[in-house]
N, CA, C and O of each residue as an XYZ file, in Angstrom:
308
protein
N     130.165     96.189    118.291
C     129.166     95.212    117.896
C     128.760     95.498    116.444
O     128.493     96.641    116.075
N     128.721     94.445    115.638
C     128.380     94.618    114.226
C     126.883     94.875    114.057
O     126.086     94.619    114.960
N     126.530     95.375    112.905
C     125.119     95.631    112.604
C     124.321     94.343    112.683
O     123.208     94.324    113.210
N     124.889     93.274    112.162
C     124.201     91.976    112.190
C     123.929     91.550    113.633
O     122.836     91.085    113.954
N     124.923     91.712    114.491
C     124.753     91.356    115.903
C     123.690     92.228    116.566
O     122.907     91.742    117.382
N     123.662     93.506    116.221
C     122.657     94.404    116.787
C     121.253     93.998    116.350
O     120.319     94.005    117.152
N     121.111     93.645    115.075
C     119.803     93.227    114.560
C     119.357     91.945    115.251
O     118.206     91.831    115.675
N     120.263     90.985    115.364
C     119.916     89.724    116.028
C     119.509     89.956    117.482
O     118.584     89.319    117.986
N     120.198     90.862    118.140
C     119.866     91.200    119.527
C     118.462     91.797    119.612
O     117.699     91.467    120.520
N     118.127     92.667    118.676
C     116.799     93.283    118.668
C     115.706     92.265    118.336
O     114.603     92.338    118.878
N     116.008     91.327    117.455
C     115.024     90.300    117.092
C     114.668     89.455    118.312
O     113.525     89.023    118.457
N     115.638     89.222    119.181
C     115.401     88.405    120.377
C     114.317     88.990    121.275
O     113.639     88.248    121.985
N     114.144     90.306    121.253
C     113.163     90.914    122.159
C     111.834     91.223    121.475
O     110.926     91.757    122.112
N     111.703     90.899    120.192
C     110.456     91.148    119.468
C     109.414     90.091    119.799
O     109.733     88.967    120.186
N     108.163     90.488    119.633
C     107.073     89.515    119.775
C     107.055     88.615    118.545
O     107.701     88.918    117.542
N     106.321     87.513    118.619
C     106.241     86.582    117.492
C     105.653     87.273    116.263
O     106.098     87.016    115.144
N     104.667     88.139    116.451
C     104.057     88.861    115.326
C     105.078     89.789    114.669
O     105.123     89.900    113.444
N     105.890     90.450    115.482
C     106.915     91.344    114.935
C     108.005     90.558    114.203
O     108.525     91.016    113.185
N     108.348     89.382    114.717
C     109.340     88.533    114.048
C     108.810     88.102    112.685
O     109.569     88.034    111.719
N     107.508     87.810    112.601
C     106.903     87.446    111.315
C     107.007     88.606    110.330
O     107.271     88.398    109.145
N     106.800     89.831    110.820
C     106.933     91.007    109.949
C     108.375     91.146    109.443
O     108.602     91.456    108.274
N     109.331     90.915    110.323
C     110.740     90.970    109.925
C     111.015     89.907    108.867
O     111.711     90.174    107.887
N     110.474     88.705    109.057
C     110.667     87.623    108.092
C     110.071     87.994    106.739
O     110.669     87.714    105.700
N     108.896     88.624    106.745
C     108.278     89.064    105.488
C     109.146     90.116    104.799
O     109.314     90.094    103.580
N     109.690     91.031    105.588
C     110.545     92.064    105.011
C     111.821     91.453    104.430
O     112.278     91.867    103.365
N     112.391     90.477    105.121
C     113.582     89.796    104.593
C     113.267     89.087    103.281
O     114.079     89.100    102.355
N     112.088     88.468    103.199
C     111.681     87.812    101.951
C     111.556     88.844    100.835
O     111.942     88.581     99.697
N     111.018     90.017    101.161
C     110.906     91.094    100.177
C     112.289     91.542     99.701
O     112.497     91.741     98.504
N     113.227     91.701    100.622
C     114.582     92.122    100.246
C     115.243     91.105     99.325
O     115.910     91.482     98.363
N     115.063     89.813     99.613
C     115.615     88.774     98.741
C     114.984     88.845     97.358
O     115.681     88.739     96.349
N     113.664     89.023     97.309
C     112.956     89.112     96.027
C     113.461     90.312     95.231
O     113.737     90.203     94.037
N     113.576     91.436     95.892
C     114.017     92.663     95.226
C     115.435     92.524     94.685
O     115.731     93.012     93.594
N     116.303     91.871     95.429
C     117.683     91.731     94.961
C     117.774     90.789     93.769
O     118.661     90.953     92.931
N     116.877     89.801     93.668
C     116.881     88.897     92.513
C     116.404     89.606     91.259
O     116.840     89.266     90.159
N     115.523     90.579     91.400
C     114.938     91.253     90.248
C     115.595     92.586     89.924
O     115.149     93.301     89.026
N     116.636     92.913     90.640
C     117.339     94.175     90.402
C     118.175     94.042     89.127
O     118.923     93.076     88.975
N     118.054     94.994     88.222
C     118.867     94.905     87.005
C     120.351     95.014     87.352
O     120.741     95.760     88.250
N     121.157     94.267     86.635
C     122.593     94.295     86.868
C     123.182     95.575     86.282
O     122.868     95.968     85.159
N     124.031     96.204     87.059
C     124.694     97.411     86.587
C     125.798     97.019     85.614
O     126.511     96.037     85.822
N     125.922     97.787     84.573
C     126.894     97.484     83.533
C     128.035     98.486     83.622
O     127.817     99.692     83.737
N     129.234     97.971     83.567
C     130.424     98.812     83.582
C     130.647     99.344     82.167
O     130.983     98.584     81.259
N     130.461    100.640     81.986
C     130.573    101.261     80.664
C     131.951    101.052     80.040
O     132.058    100.824     78.835
N     133.000    101.128     80.848
C     134.347    100.959     80.288
C     134.546     99.531     79.788
O     135.240     99.313     78.795
N     133.945     98.564     80.466
C     134.035     97.175     80.010
C     133.293     97.013     78.683
O     133.761     96.310     77.787
N     132.136     97.666     78.563
C     131.392     97.609     77.303
C     132.197     98.223     76.164
O     132.224     97.686     75.057
N     132.845     99.339     76.435
C     133.664     99.989     75.407
C     134.785     99.068     74.942
O     135.057     98.970     73.746
N     135.432     98.397     75.884
C     136.531     97.489     75.535
C     136.015     96.318     74.704
O     136.642     95.931     73.717
N     134.876     95.754     75.100
C     134.300     94.641     74.337
C     133.889     95.084     72.943
O     134.109     94.368     71.966
N     133.290     96.269     72.854
C     132.864     96.790     71.553
C     134.070     96.953     70.627
O     134.026     96.569     69.458
N     135.134     97.523     71.162
C     136.343     97.729     70.354
C     136.938     96.393     69.916
O     137.378     96.245     68.776
N     136.948     95.423     70.830
C     137.504     94.103     70.498
C     136.698     93.438     69.385
O     137.270     92.924     68.424
N     135.383     93.448     69.513
C     134.554     92.792     68.507
C     134.528     93.565     67.193
O     134.399     92.968     66.125
N     134.649     94.877     67.265
C     134.714     95.668     66.039
C     135.978     95.309     65.267
O     135.952     95.190     64.042
N     137.075     95.139     65.983
C     138.329     94.763     65.326
C     138.221     93.368     64.727
O     138.673     93.143     63.604
N     137.630     92.430     65.458
C     137.456     91.075     64.924
C     136.568     91.098     63.686
O     136.809     90.364     62.728
N     135.548     91.938     63.712
C     134.651     92.061     62.564
C     135.402     92.592     61.343
O     135.232     92.090     60.232
N     136.238     93.616     61.562
C     137.041     94.163     60.465
C     137.996     93.106     59.913
O     138.153     92.967     58.699
N     138.625     92.369     60.813
C     139.563     91.325     60.379
C     138.854     90.274     59.529
O     139.365     89.866     58.486
N     137.688     89.840     59.973
C     136.933     88.849     59.200
C     136.514     89.401     57.842
O     136.562     88.693     56.836
N     136.105     90.659     57.816
C     135.691     91.275     56.553
C     136.869     91.357     55.586
O     136.719     91.098     54.392
N     138.029     91.715     56.104
C     139.214     91.809     55.250
C     139.652     90.435     54.749
O     140.104     90.305     53.611
N     139.520     89.410     55.593
C     139.879     88.055     55.165
C     139.005     87.600     54.004
O     139.487     86.960     53.070
N     137.740     87.927     54.063
C     136.811     87.474     53.037
C     136.734     88.372     51.826
O     136.105     88.005     50.833
N     137.352     89.537     51.874
C     137.249     90.493     50.769
C     137.870     89.947     49.489
O     137.308     90.131     48.410
N     139.005     89.286     49.586
C     139.672     88.747     48.391
C     138.813     87.664     47.746
O     138.659     87.634     46.525
N     138.255     86.777     48.566
C     137.380     85.725     48.033
C     136.139     86.330     47.389
O     135.674     85.864     46.348
N     135.615     87.363     48.017
C     134.423     88.023     47.487
C     134.731     88.661     46.131
O     133.956     88.525     45.185
N     135.859     89.354     46.045
C     136.252     90.000     44.786
C     136.480     88.953     43.702
O     136.092     89.155     42.551
N     137.106     87.843     44.063
C     137.331     86.764     43.100
C     135.997     86.194     42.613
O     135.836     85.906     41.427
N     135.059     86.036     43.518
C     133.734     85.547     43.146
C     133.021     86.498     42.203
O     132.346     86.063     41.270
N     133.166     87.786     42.441
C     132.550     88.780     41.557
C     133.175     88.732     40.167
O     132.478     88.832     39.157
N     134.493     88.580     40.130
C     135.191     88.492     38.843
C     134.706     87.280     38.055
O     134.456     87.377     36.853
N     134.575     86.150     38.724
C     134.071     84.941     38.066
C     132.639     85.138     37.589
O     132.262     84.685     36.508
N     131.854     85.814     38.401
C     130.454     86.083     38.041
C     130.393     86.955     36.787
O     129.592     86.702     35.888
N     131.240     87.979     36.732
C     131.258     88.871     35.567
C     131.734     88.148     34.307
O     131.300     88.476     33.203
N     132.613     87.177     34.466
C     133.172     86.463     33.320
C     132.144     85.548     32.662
O     132.302     85.177     31.499
N     131.117     85.191     33.377
C     130.099     84.286     32.816
C     129.281     84.932     31.748
O     128.389     84.298     31.185
C-alpha cells in the first residue's frame, strides 16, 4: 500500500475537526512550497558564466578596432 493510500485510509477514520486540521496543514505545505527558494545547480551556473564571459570577450574584440579607429580620428582633430 502506498503512502498516499495509507494517508487516505487514516483520513477516513478522523473526526471532522481532525480533518480540518489536516486541511490546514496541507494548506501550509502548499504555501511553504511556493515560497521555498529554488536550488541552483552550481555546475550550470559555471557553464553559463563561462558562456557569457566568452560572448563578452568576443563582443569586446569585435568593437576594439572601431574603438581604436575612433580614438585615432579623435587625436587627429
